[in-house]
N, C-alpha and C positions, 0 to 999 in steps of 0.2 A: 334537312338531311341532304348531303351531297352524294351523288352517284354519277356513274358514267354510262352513257348509252351510245349505241352505234346506230345512226340513222343515215338515210341517203342524203347526199350533198344537196340535191335539188329540193328535197323536202325541207331541209334546214334553211336554205336560201328563201324558199317561199314563206316559211314561218317567220323569218326575220323581216321580210317585206310586209307581211300582214301585221306584225307587231308594231312596226313603224307607222303604218297607216292607221292603226287603231289606237296608237298611243299607249301601248302596253309592252310587256316583255315576252321574250320567247318562253321564259320559265312559266309565266302565267298561262300562255297558250297551251303549253304542254300539260300543265296541271289540269286545265279545263278539259282538254282532249282526253286525258286519262280518266277523269271523273265521268265524262260522257260515255266512254267506252265501257267502263265498269258498270254504270247504270244500265246501259243497253244490254249487256250480257246477263245481268241479273234479271231483267225483264224478259229476256228471250229464253229463259229456262223452259224445258220441255213442258208442254201443256198436258195436263192429265184430266181427262174427262171423268167426272164423278160417276160412280156406279148407280145408274138410275133404272136398273133392271127390276122386274117384279116377278112374283111367283106365278107360275102358270105351266101349261103343258106345251108351250111352243106355238107353232103356227096353227091356225084354225084348219081342220081337216078338209074343209070345203074350198080352200083357197089355193090356187096355183100361182107360184111366183113368176111363172112364164107369161102371164097375161095381165098387164097393168089395168086394163079396163075392169077386170074382175076384182082386183084388189080395191080400186077406187070405188066401185059399186058397193062392195062389202062395207067399206069405211063409212060411206055416206048413206047407207040404207036407212030409210025412215027419217032422214034429216033434210029432205027437200033437195038433195044434190043429185 
């Protein structure tokens, strides 16, 4: 299919030079670049973390989030930590 695009002169000049170096055409380079851009955008869709929550009453009443040593101690209690 034919279409018209407007690109920077310097970019087109660079594409022509690369096409000559690589023994290909500007059209092939543009198609490849467009395929790569589309694939990259599809891969880059927003990451959604699965819901891994569980039932419970929230934080343990004996734990304060202000002191990491207390949290760590509670986690490793009875486990040799």
